[in-house]
All heavy atoms as a GROMACS GRO file, in nm:
protein
  505
    1MET      N    1   0.933  -0.732  -0.025
    1MET     CA    2   0.796  -0.773  -0.005
    1MET      C    3   0.711  -0.706  -0.115
    1MET      O    4   0.725  -0.588  -0.140
    1MET     CB    5   0.754  -0.729   0.135
    1MET     CG    6   0.622  -0.772   0.181
    1MET     SD    7   0.597  -0.737   0.358
    1MET     CE    8   0.677  -0.878   0.429
    2LYS      N    9   0.629  -0.784  -0.180
    2LYS     CA   10   0.543  -0.730  -0.285
    2LYS      C   11   0.400  -0.718  -0.235
    2LYS      O   12   0.353  -0.801  -0.157
    2LYS     CB   13   0.545  -0.818  -0.408
    2LYS     CG   14   0.670  -0.803  -0.490
    2LYS     CD   15   0.654  -0.874  -0.622
    2LYS     CE   16   0.778  -0.852  -0.706
    2LYS     NZ   17   0.762  -0.906  -0.838
    3LEU      N   18   0.333  -0.614  -0.283
    3LEU     CA   19   0.192  -0.594  -0.250
    3LEU      C   20   0.106  -0.631  -0.370
    3LEU      O   21   0.148  -0.617  -0.485
    3LEU     CB   22   0.166  -0.448  -0.212
    3LEU     CG   23   0.243  -0.395  -0.091
    3LEU    CD1   24   0.201  -0.252  -0.062
    3LEU    CD2   25   0.222  -0.482   0.030
    4SER      N   26  -0.014  -0.676  -0.343
    4SER     CA   27  -0.109  -0.707  -0.449
    4SER      C   28  -0.170  -0.576  -0.498
    4SER      O   29  -0.232  -0.504  -0.421
    4SER     CB   30  -0.218  -0.799  -0.394
    4SER     OG   31  -0.327  -0.804  -0.484
    5LYS      N   32  -0.148  -0.547  -0.625
    5LYS     CA   33  -0.202  -0.423  -0.682
    5LYS      C   34  -0.354  -0.418  -0.666
    5LYS      O   35  -0.408  -0.316  -0.626
    5LYS     CB   36  -0.163  -0.412  -0.830
    5LYS     CG   37  -0.219  -0.289  -0.896
    5LYS     CD   38  -0.181  -0.280  -1.041
    5LYS     CE   39  -0.241  -0.155  -1.101
    5LYS     NZ   40  -0.207  -0.136  -1.240
    6GLN      N   41  -0.418  -0.530  -0.697
    6GLN     CA   42  -0.564  -0.533  -0.690
    6GLN      C   43  -0.613  -0.510  -0.548
    6GLN      O   44  -0.705  -0.432  -0.525
    6GLN     CB   45  -0.615  -0.666  -0.744
    6GLN     CG   46  -0.765  -0.674  -0.752
    6GLN     CD   47  -0.811  -0.807  -0.813
    6GLN    OE1   48  -0.733  -0.899  -0.830
    6GLN    NE2   49  -0.938  -0.815  -0.847
    7LYS      N   50  -0.552  -0.577  -0.452
    7LYS     CA   51  -0.593  -0.562  -0.312
    7LYS      C   52  -0.564  -0.422  -0.259
    7LYS      O   53  -0.643  -0.364  -0.185
    7LYS     CB   54  -0.523  -0.665  -0.223
    7LYS     CG   55  -0.570  -0.807  -0.249
    7LYS     CD   56  -0.493  -0.904  -0.162
    7LYS     CE   57  -0.534  -1.048  -0.188
    7LYS     NZ   58  -0.458  -1.140  -0.104
    8LEU      N   59  -0.449  -0.366  -0.298
    8LEU     CA   60  -0.413  -0.231  -0.255
    8LEU      C   61  -0.510  -0.129  -0.314
    8LEU      O   62  -0.558  -0.041  -0.243
    8LEU     CB   63  -0.269  -0.200  -0.293
    8LEU     CG   64  -0.217  -0.061  -0.255
    8LEU    CD1   65  -0.236  -0.032  -0.107
    8LEU    CD2   66  -0.070  -0.049  -0.294
    9GLU      N   67  -0.539  -0.141  -0.441
    9GLU     CA   68  -0.633  -0.047  -0.505
    9GLU      C   69  -0.772  -0.060  -0.443
    9GLU      O   70  -0.841   0.041  -0.425
    9GLU     CB   71  -0.638  -0.071  -0.655
    9GLU     CG   72  -0.515  -0.020  -0.726
    9GLU     CD   73  -0.519  -0.042  -0.876
    9GLU    OE1   74  -0.597  -0.128  -0.924
    9GLU    OE2   75  -0.443   0.027  -0.946
   10TYR      N   76  -0.812  -0.182  -0.410
   10TYR     CA   77  -0.942  -0.204  -0.347
   10TYR      C   78  -0.946  -0.136  -0.210
   10TYR      O   79  -1.044  -0.067  -0.177
   10TYR     CB   80  -0.969  -0.353  -0.334
   10TYR     CG   81  -1.100  -0.387  -0.268
   10TYR    CD1   82  -1.221  -0.368  -0.335
   10TYR    CD2   83  -1.104  -0.437  -0.139
   10TYR    CE1   84  -1.342  -0.399  -0.275
   10TYR    CE2   85  -1.225  -0.468  -0.077
   10TYR     CZ   86  -1.343  -0.449  -0.146
   10TYR     OH   87  -1.463  -0.479  -0.085
   11ALA      N   88  -0.841  -0.153  -0.131
   11ALA     CA   89  -0.834  -0.090   0.001
   11ALA      C   90  -0.834   0.062  -0.011
   11ALA      O   91  -0.898   0.131   0.069
   11ALA     CB   92  -0.710  -0.138   0.076
   12MET      N   93  -0.765   0.113  -0.113
   12MET     CA   94  -0.764   0.257  -0.134
   12MET      C   95  -0.903   0.308  -0.173
   12MET      O   96  -0.948   0.412  -0.126
   12MET     CB   97  -0.661   0.294  -0.243
   12MET     CG   98  -0.519   0.276  -0.197
   12MET     SD   99  -0.395   0.284  -0.330
   12MET     CE  100  -0.427   0.444  -0.402
   13ALA      N  101  -0.972   0.232  -0.255
   13ALA     CA  102  -1.108   0.270  -0.296
   13ALA      C  103  -1.203   0.271  -0.176
   13ALA      O  104  -1.284   0.363  -0.161
   13ALA     CB  105  -1.160   0.175  -0.403
   14LEU      N  106  -1.192   0.169  -0.090
   14LEU     CA  107  -1.277   0.164   0.028
   14LEU      C  108  -1.253   0.283   0.121
   14LEU      O  109  -1.345   0.330   0.188
   14LEU     CB  110  -1.255   0.034   0.106
   14LEU     CG  111  -1.314  -0.092   0.046
   14LEU    CD1  112  -1.274  -0.213   0.130
   14LEU    CD2  113  -1.465  -0.082   0.038
   15SER      N  114  -1.128   0.329   0.123
   15SER     CA  115  -1.093   0.442   0.208
   15SER      C  116  -1.109   0.576   0.137
   15SER      O  117  -1.081   0.681   0.194
   15SER     CB  118  -0.947   0.429   0.254
   15SER     OG  119  -0.930   0.313   0.331
   16CYS      N  120  -1.153   0.571   0.012
   16CYS     CA  121  -1.170   0.692  -0.071
   16CYS      C  122  -1.039   0.773  -0.076
   16CYS      O  123  -1.038   0.895  -0.057
   16CYS     CB  124  -1.283   0.780  -0.019
   16CYS     SG  125  -1.443   0.701  -0.026
   17MET      N  126  -0.928   0.701  -0.100
   17MET     CA  127  -0.797   0.765  -0.104
   17MET      C  128  -0.727   0.731  -0.234
   17MET      O  129  -0.748   0.623  -0.290
   17MET     CB  130  -0.711   0.715   0.014
   17MET     CG  131  -0.766   0.750   0.150
   17MET     SD  132  -0.670   0.677   0.284
   17MET     CE  133  -0.535   0.794   0.292
   18ASN      N  134  -0.644   0.823  -0.281
   18ASN     CA  135  -0.558   0.795  -0.396
   18ASN      C  136  -0.415   0.780  -0.345
   18ASN      O  137  -0.390   0.789  -0.224
   18ASN     CB  138  -0.571   0.902  -0.504
   18ASN     CG  139  -0.531   1.040  -0.456
   18ASN    OD1  140  -0.450   1.055  -0.365
   18ASN    ND2  141  -0.588   1.144  -0.517
   19ALA      N  142  -0.322   0.759  -0.435
   19ALA     CA  143  -0.183   0.735  -0.395
   19ALA      C  144  -0.125   0.855  -0.319
   19ALA      O  145  -0.048   0.838  -0.225
   19ALA     CB  146  -0.098   0.703  -0.517
   20TYR      N  147  -0.162   0.976  -0.359
   20TYR     CA  148  -0.114   1.096  -0.288
   20TYR      C  149  -0.167   1.099  -0.145
   20TYR      O  150  -0.093   1.131  -0.052
   20TYR     CB  151  -0.158   1.224  -0.362
   20TYR     CG  152  -0.084   1.249  -0.490
   20TYR    CD1  153  -0.146   1.228  -0.613
   20TYR    CD2  154   0.048   1.293  -0.490
   20TYR    CE1  155  -0.079   1.251  -0.732
   20TYR    CE2  156   0.116   1.316  -0.609
   20TYR     CZ  157   0.052   1.296  -0.729
   20TYR     OH  158   0.119   1.318  -0.846
   21ASP      N  159  -0.294   1.066  -0.128
   21ASP     CA  160  -0.354   1.065   0.005
   21ASP      C  161  -0.287   0.962   0.095
   21ASP      O  162  -0.257   0.989   0.212
   21ASP     CB  163  -0.504   1.034  -0.002
   21ASP     CG  164  -0.583   1.138  -0.079
   21ASP    OD1  165  -0.545   1.256  -0.078
   21ASP    OD2  166  -0.684   1.098  -0.142
   22VAL      N  167  -0.264   0.842   0.041
   22VAL     CA  168  -0.201   0.736   0.118
   22VAL      C  169  -0.059   0.778   0.159
   22VAL      O  170  -0.020   0.762   0.275
   22VAL     CB  171  -0.197   0.603   0.039
   22VAL    CG1  172  -0.116   0.498   0.112
   22VAL    CG2  173  -0.338   0.553   0.012
   23ALA      N  174   0.015   0.832   0.065
   23ALA     CA  175   0.152   0.875   0.094
   23ALA      C  176   0.153   0.981   0.203
   23ALA      O  177   0.234   0.974   0.297
   23ALA     CB  178   0.219   0.928  -0.033
   24ASP      N  179   0.063   1.076   0.193
   24ASP     CA  180   0.057   1.184   0.292
   24ASP      C  181   0.022   1.130   0.430
   24ASP      O  182   0.088   1.162   0.529
   24ASP     CB  183  -0.046   1.288   0.248
   24ASP     CG  184  -0.050   1.409   0.339
   24ASP    OD1  185   0.058   1.465   0.368
   24ASP    OD2  186  -0.160   1.448   0.382
   25LYS      N  187  -0.080   1.047   0.437
   25LYS     CA  188  -0.123   0.992   0.565
   25LYS      C  189  -0.021   0.896   0.624
   25LYS      O  190  -0.005   0.888   0.746
   25LYS     CB  191  -0.259   0.924   0.551
   25LYS     CG  192  -0.321   0.889   0.684
   25LYS     CD  193  -0.466   0.847   0.670
   25LYS     CE  194  -0.523   0.812   0.806
   25LYS     NZ  195  -0.660   0.765   0.796
   26ALA      N  196   0.050   0.822   0.538
   26ALA     CA  197   0.149   0.725   0.584
   26ALA      C  198   0.283   0.792   0.618
   26ALA      O  199   0.368   0.730   0.682
   26ALA     CB  200   0.171   0.618   0.478
   27GLY      N  201   0.300   0.915   0.572
   27GLY     CA  202   0.427   0.985   0.597
   27GLY      C  203   0.540   0.932   0.511
   27GLY      O  204   0.657   0.932   0.552
   28ILE      N  205   0.506   0.888   0.390
   28ILE     CA  206   0.607   0.837   0.298
   28ILE      C  207   0.596   0.912   0.165
   28ILE      O  208   0.499   0.983   0.140
   28ILE     CB  209   0.593   0.685   0.275
   28ILE    CG1  210   0.455   0.649   0.220
   28ILE    CG2  211   0.623   0.608   0.402
   28ILE    CD1  212   0.436   0.501   0.189
   29ASN      N  213   0.696   0.892   0.080
   29ASN     CA  214   0.700   0.958  -0.048
   29ASN      C  215   0.595   0.898  -0.143
   29ASN      O  216   0.573   0.776  -0.144
   29ASN     CB  217   0.841   0.940  -0.107
   29ASN     CG  218   0.864   1.022  -0.231
   29ASN    OD1  219   0.801   0.997  -0.334
   29ASN    ND2  220   0.953   1.118  -0.222
   30TYR      N  221   0.535   0.982  -0.224
   30TYR     CA  222   0.436   0.938  -0.322
   30TYR      C  223   0.493   0.831  -0.414
   30TYR      O  224   0.425   0.733  -0.448
   30TYR     CB  225   0.388   1.059  -0.404
   30TYR     CG  226   0.318   1.023  -0.533
   30TYR    CD1  227   0.188   0.976  -0.532
   30TYR    CD2  228   0.384   1.034  -0.655
   30TYR    CE1  229   0.124   0.940  -0.649
   30TYR    CE2  230   0.320   1.001  -0.773
   30TYR     CZ  231   0.190   0.953  -0.770
   30TYR     OH  232   0.128   0.918  -0.886
   31GLN      N  233   0.618   0.847  -0.455
   31GLN     CA  234   0.681   0.751  -0.546
   31GLN      C  235   0.690   0.611  -0.484
   31GLN      O  236   0.683   0.511  -0.554
   31GLN     CB  237   0.820   0.799  -0.589
   31GLN     CG  238   0.816   0.918  -0.682
   31GLN     CD  239   0.740   0.890  -0.811
   31GLN    OE1  240   0.744   0.780  -0.864
   31GLN    NE2  241   0.669   0.989  -0.861
   32THR      N  242   0.703   0.606  -0.353
   32THR     CA  243   0.708   0.477  -0.284
   32THR      C  244   0.574   0.405  -0.298
   32THR      O  245   0.569   0.284  -0.323
   32THR     CB  246   0.742   0.497  -0.136
   32THR    OG1  247   0.867   0.566  -0.126
   32THR    CG2  248   0.751   0.366  -0.062
   33VAL      N  249   0.466   0.480  -0.287
   33VAL     CA  250   0.332   0.421  -0.305
   33VAL      C  251   0.314   0.376  -0.448
   33VAL      O  252   0.263   0.267  -0.475
   33VAL     CB  253   0.221   0.520  -0.264
   33VAL    CG1  254   0.083   0.460  -0.288
   33VAL    CG2  255   0.236   0.560  -0.117
   34ARG      N  256   0.359   0.455  -0.542
   34ARG     CA  257   0.350   0.418  -0.685
   34ARG      C  258   0.428   0.291  -0.713
   34ARG      O  259   0.383   0.204  -0.786
   34ARG     CB  260   0.401   0.532  -0.775
   34ARG     CG  261   0.316   0.657  -0.772
   34ARG     CD  262   0.175   0.640  -0.823
   34ARG     NE  263   0.172   0.578  -0.953
   34ARG     CZ  264   0.069   0.505  -1.000
   34ARG    NH1  265  -0.038   0.488  -0.925
   34ARG    NH2  266   0.071   0.452  -1.118
   35LYS      N  267   0.547   0.279  -0.653
   35LYS     CA  268   0.628   0.160  -0.673
   35LYS      C  269   0.555   0.036  -0.621
   35LYS      O  270   0.557  -0.069  -0.683
   35LYS     CB  271   0.763   0.174  -0.603
   35LYS     CG  272   0.857   0.268  -0.673
   35LYS     CD  273   0.987   0.284  -0.597
   35LYS     CE  274   1.076   0.386  -0.665
   35LYS     NZ  275   1.201   0.407  -0.591
   36ALA      N  276   0.490   0.052  -0.508
   36ALA     CA  277   0.413  -0.059  -0.451
   36ALA      C  278   0.298  -0.097  -0.544
   36ALA      O  279   0.268  -0.214  -0.562
   36ALA     CB  280   0.361  -0.023  -0.313
   37LEU      N  281   0.236   0.003  -0.604
   37LEU     CA  282   0.122  -0.022  -0.694
   37LEU      C  283   0.161  -0.092  -0.823
   37LEU      O  284   0.080  -0.164  -0.880
   37LEU     CB  285   0.050   0.110  -0.726
   37LEU     CG  286  -0.046   0.159  -0.619
   37LEU    CD1  287  -0.087   0.304  -0.646
   37LEU    CD2  288  -0.170   0.071  -0.613
   38VAL      N  289   0.285  -0.071  -0.869
   38VAL     CA  290   0.326  -0.135  -0.994
   38VAL      C  291   0.394  -0.269  -0.970
   38VAL      O  292   0.439  -0.334  -1.064
   38VAL     CB  293   0.416  -0.043  -1.080
   38VAL    CG1  294   0.343   0.080  -1.124
   38VAL    CG2  295   0.546  -0.010  -1.011
   39GLY      N  296   0.404  -0.310  -0.845
   39GLY     CA  297   0.455  -0.443  -0.815
   39GLY      C  298   0.600  -0.450  -0.775
   39GLY      O  299   0.656  -0.560  -0.768
   40ASN      N  300   0.663  -0.337  -0.751
   40ASN     CA  301   0.802  -0.339  -0.704
   40ASN      C  302   0.808  -0.382  -0.559
   40ASN      O  303   0.711  -0.369  -0.485
   40ASN     CB  304   0.867  -0.201  -0.719
   40ASN     CG  305   0.888  -0.163  -0.864
   40ASN    OD1  306   0.879  -0.245  -0.954
   40ASN    ND2  307   0.915  -0.036  -0.887
   41GLN      N  308   0.924  -0.430  -0.519
   41GLN     CA  309   0.947  -0.468  -0.380
   41GLN      C  310   0.944  -0.344  -0.290
   41GLN      O  311   0.996  -0.239  -0.329
   41GLN     CB  312   1.083  -0.536  -0.366
   41GLN     CG  313   1.096  -0.668  -0.435
   41GLN     CD  314   1.035  -0.782  -0.356
   41GLN    OE1  315   1.016  -0.774  -0.236
   41GLN    NE2  316   1.003  -0.890  -0.424
   42VAL      N  317   0.884  -0.357  -0.173
   42VAL     CA  318   0.887  -0.251  -0.073
   42VAL      C  319   0.929  -0.313   0.061
   42VAL      O  320   0.914  -0.433   0.082
   42VAL     CB  321   0.752  -0.177  -0.059
   42VAL    CG1  322   0.720  -0.096  -0.182
   42VAL    CG2  323   0.639  -0.273  -0.028
   43LYS      N  324   0.979  -0.230   0.149
   43LYS     CA  325   1.024  -0.277   0.279
   43LYS      C  326   0.904  -0.312   0.368
   43LYS      O  327   0.797  -0.251   0.353
   43LYS     CB  328   1.109  -0.170   0.346
   43LYS     CG  329   1.237  -0.141   0.273
   43LYS     CD  330   1.316  -0.033   0.341
   43LYS     CE  331   1.443  -0.004   0.262
   43LYS     NZ  332   1.521   0.104   0.320
   44PRO      N  333   0.923  -0.406   0.460
   44PRO     CA  334   0.814  -0.441   0.551
   44PRO      C  335   0.760  -0.320   0.628
   44PRO      O  336   0.640  -0.309   0.648
   44PRO     CB  337   0.878  -0.542   0.646
   44PRO     CG  338   0.984  -0.607   0.564
   44PRO     CD  339   1.038  -0.496   0.477
   45ARG      N  340   0.848  -0.229   0.666
   45ARG     CA  341   0.804  -0.109   0.737
   45ARG      C  342   0.708  -0.027   0.650
   45ARG      O  343   0.607   0.025   0.697
   45ARG     CB  344   0.925  -0.024   0.777
   45ARG     CG  345   0.886   0.105   0.844
   45ARG     CD  346   1.007   0.190   0.876
   45ARG     NE  347   0.963   0.322   0.917
   45ARG     CZ  348   1.013   0.386   1.020
   45ARG    NH1  349   1.109   0.333   1.091
   45ARG    NH2  350   0.968   0.505   1.050
   46THR      N  351   0.740  -0.018   0.521
   46THR     CA  352   0.656   0.056   0.428
   46THR      C  353   0.518  -0.009   0.415
   46THR      O  354   0.417   0.060   0.411
   46THR     CB  355   0.724   0.066   0.290
   46THR    OG1  356   0.853   0.125   0.306
   46THR    CG2  357   0.642   0.148   0.193
   47VAL      N  358   0.516  -0.141   0.411
   47VAL     CA  359   0.389  -0.214   0.406
   47VAL      C  360   0.306  -0.177   0.528
   47VAL      O  361   0.186  -0.148   0.518
   47VAL     CB  362   0.410  -0.367   0.400
   47VAL    CG1  363   0.277  -0.440   0.406
   47VAL    CG2  364   0.486  -0.405   0.274
   48GLY      N  365   0.369  -0.176   0.644
   48GLY     CA  366   0.300  -0.139   0.767
   48GLY      C  367   0.248   0.003   0.764
   48GLY      O  368   0.136   0.030   0.808
   49GLN      N  369   0.328   0.095   0.712
   49GLN     CA  370   0.286   0.235   0.705
   49GLN      C  371   0.166   0.252   0.612
   49GLN      O  372   0.071   0.325   0.642
   49GLN     CB  373   0.402   0.323   0.658
   49GLN     CG  374   0.511   0.337   0.761
   49GLN     CD  375   0.633   0.408   0.706
   49GLN    OE1  376   0.693   0.364   0.607
   49GLN    NE2  377   0.669   0.519   0.769
   50ILE      N  378   0.170   0.184   0.498
   50ILE     CA  379   0.059   0.192   0.402
   50ILE      C  380  -0.067   0.132   0.464
   50ILE      O  381  -0.175   0.190   0.457
   50ILE     CB  382   0.096   0.124   0.269
   50ILE    CG1  383   0.204   0.205   0.197
   50ILE    CG2  384  -0.028   0.107   0.181
   50ILE    CD1  385   0.262   0.136   0.075
   51ALA      N  386  -0.052   0.016   0.525
   51ALA     CA  387  -0.168  -0.051   0.587
   51ALA      C  388  -0.227   0.035   0.699
   51ALA      O  389  -0.350   0.047   0.711
   51ALA     CB  390  -0.127  -0.187   0.641
   52LYS      N  391  -0.142   0.096   0.779
   52LYS     CA  392  -0.190   0.181   0.887
   52LYS      C  393  -0.266   0.302   0.832
   52LYS      O  394  -0.371   0.340   0.884
   52LYS     CB  395  -0.072   0.227   0.973
   52LYS     CG  396  -0.112   0.297   1.099
   52LYS     CD  397   0.009   0.325   1.187
   52LYS     CE  398  -0.034   0.394   1.315
   52LYS     NZ  399   0.081   0.419   1.404
   53ALA      N  400  -0.215   0.360   0.724
   53ALA     CA  401  -0.281   0.474   0.662
   53ALA      C  402  -0.420   0.435   0.609
   53ALA      O  403  -0.513   0.515   0.611
   53ALA     CB  404  -0.196   0.531   0.549
   54LEU      N  405  -0.432   0.310   0.564
   54LEU     CA  406  -0.559   0.261   0.510
   54LEU      C  407  -0.647   0.197   0.618
   54LEU      O  408  -0.758   0.152   0.590
   54LEU     CB  409  -0.533   0.161   0.398
   54LEU     CG  410  -0.468   0.218   0.272
   54LEU    CD1  411  -0.423   0.107   0.180
   54LEU    CD2  412  -0.564   0.313   0.201
   55ASN      N  413  -0.593   0.189   0.740
   55ASN     CA  414  -0.665   0.132   0.853
   55ASN      C  415  -0.703  -0.014   0.828
   55ASN      O  416  -0.817  -0.055   0.851
   55ASN     CB  417  -0.788   0.217   0.890
   55ASN     CG  418  -0.836   0.191   1.030
   55ASN    OD1  419  -0.757   0.155   1.117
   55ASN    ND2  420  -0.964   0.206   1.052
   56ILE      N  421  -0.605  -0.090   0.778
   56ILE     CA  422  -0.625  -0.233   0.750
   56ILE      C  423  -0.507  -0.311   0.805
   56ILE      O  424  -0.403  -0.253   0.839
   56ILE     CB  425  -0.640  -0.261   0.599
   56ILE    CG1  426  -0.516  -0.216   0.522
   56ILE    CG2  427  -0.767  -0.199   0.543
   56ILE    CD1  428  -0.513  -0.258   0.378
   57ASP      N  429  -0.520  -0.442   0.811
   57ASP     CA  430  -0.411  -0.529   0.850
   57ASP      C  431  -0.317  -0.546   0.730
   57ASP      O  432  -0.365  -0.562   0.617
   57ASP     CB  433  -0.467  -0.665   0.893
   57ASP     CG  434  -0.362  -0.754   0.953
   57ASP    OD1  435  -0.342  -0.744   1.076
   57ASP    OD2  436  -0.299  -0.830   0.877
   58PRO      N  437  -0.185  -0.541   0.751
   58PRO     CA  438  -0.092  -0.555   0.638
   58PRO      C  439  -0.113  -0.681   0.556
   58PRO      O  440  -0.093  -0.680   0.434
   58PRO     CB  441   0.045  -0.557   0.706
   58PRO     CG  442   0.025  -0.484   0.833
   58PRO     CD  443  -0.116  -0.514   0.877
   59SER      N  444  -0.159  -0.788   0.618
   59SER     CA  445  -0.179  -0.914   0.544
   59SER      C  446  -0.286  -0.901   0.437
   59SER      O  447  -0.291  -0.982   0.345
   59SER     CB  448  -0.214  -1.027   0.640
   59SER     OG  449  -0.340  -1.002   0.703
   60GLU      N  450  -0.369  -0.800   0.447
   60GLU     CA  451  -0.476  -0.780   0.348
   60GLU      C  452  -0.424  -0.732   0.212
   60GLU      O  453  -0.495  -0.743   0.113
   60GLU     CB  454  -0.581  -0.682   0.400
   60GLU     CG  455  -0.660  -0.734   0.519
   60GLU     CD  456  -0.768  -0.639   0.562
   60GLU    OE1  457  -0.836  -0.580   0.476
   60GLU    OE2  458  -0.784  -0.622   0.684
   61ILE      N  459  -0.303  -0.676   0.209
   61ILE     CA  460  -0.252  -0.620   0.084
   61ILE      C  461  -0.126  -0.688   0.034
   61ILE      O  462  -0.077  -0.657  -0.074
   61ILE     CB  463  -0.229  -0.467   0.093
   61ILE    CG1  464  -0.136  -0.432   0.210
   61ILE    CG2  465  -0.363  -0.394   0.102
   61ILE    CD1  466  -0.098  -0.284   0.216
   62ILE      N  467  -0.071  -0.782   0.111
   62ILE     CA  468   0.050  -0.852   0.069
   62ILE      C  469   0.014  -0.954  -0.038
   62ILE      O  470  -0.083  -1.028  -0.025
   62ILE     CB  471   0.118  -0.920   0.189
   62ILE    CG1  472   0.168  -0.815   0.288
   62ILE    CG2  473   0.232  -1.010   0.142
   62ILE    CD1  474   0.223  -0.871   0.416
   63ALA      N  475   0.094  -0.954  -0.145
   63ALA     CA  476   0.072  -1.048  -0.255
   63ALA      C  477   0.110  -1.188  -0.210
   63ALA      O  478   0.209  -1.206  -0.141
   63ALA     CB  479   0.154  -1.007  -0.376
   64LYS      N  480   0.030  -1.284  -0.251
   64LYS     CA  481   0.061  -1.424  -0.219
   64LYS      C  482   0.168  -1.474  -0.314
   64LYS      O  483   0.162  -1.449  -0.434
   64LYS     CB  484  -0.065  -1.509  -0.231
   64LYS     CG  485  -0.166  -1.473  -0.127
   64LYS     CD  486  -0.282  -1.567  -0.130
   64LYS     CE  487  -0.374  -1.525  -0.016
   64LYS     NZ  488  -0.501  -1.577  -0.014
   65GLU      N  489   0.266  -1.544  -0.258
   65GLU     CA  490   0.373  -1.600  -0.342
   65GLU      C  491   0.326  -1.731  -0.403
   65GLU      O  492   0.254  -1.807  -0.342
   65GLU     CB  493   0.497  -1.624  -0.257
   65GLU     CG  494   0.556  -1.496  -0.207
   65GLU     CD  495   0.687  -1.518  -0.133
   65GLU    OE1  496   0.755  -1.617  -0.166
   65GLU    OE2  497   0.719  -1.437  -0.047
   66ASN      N  498   0.368  -1.752  -0.527
   66ASN     CA  499   0.332  -1.876  -0.598
   66ASN      C  500   0.429  -1.985  -0.568
   66ASN      O  501   0.538  -1.977  -0.551
   66ASN     CB  502   0.325  -1.850  -0.748
   66ASN     CG  503   0.210  -1.756  -0.782
   66ASN    OD1  504   0.111  -1.753  -0.712
   66ASN    ND2  505   0.228  -1.679  -0.885
   0.00000   0.00000   0.00000
């Protein structure tokens, strides 16, 4: 599952969080958040953890498939 870099960065900005903050709050490794930010595939569970840390619905950060 890929996340939209733009949407993820926007959600992080609204929450005043950086990748380290998101990783800490989500209970995941910082590198996992970085991978999501550069467009690598992440597991659905990871998407949920990131979304929960940002207090948003996961659908708000999932990239739309073409």
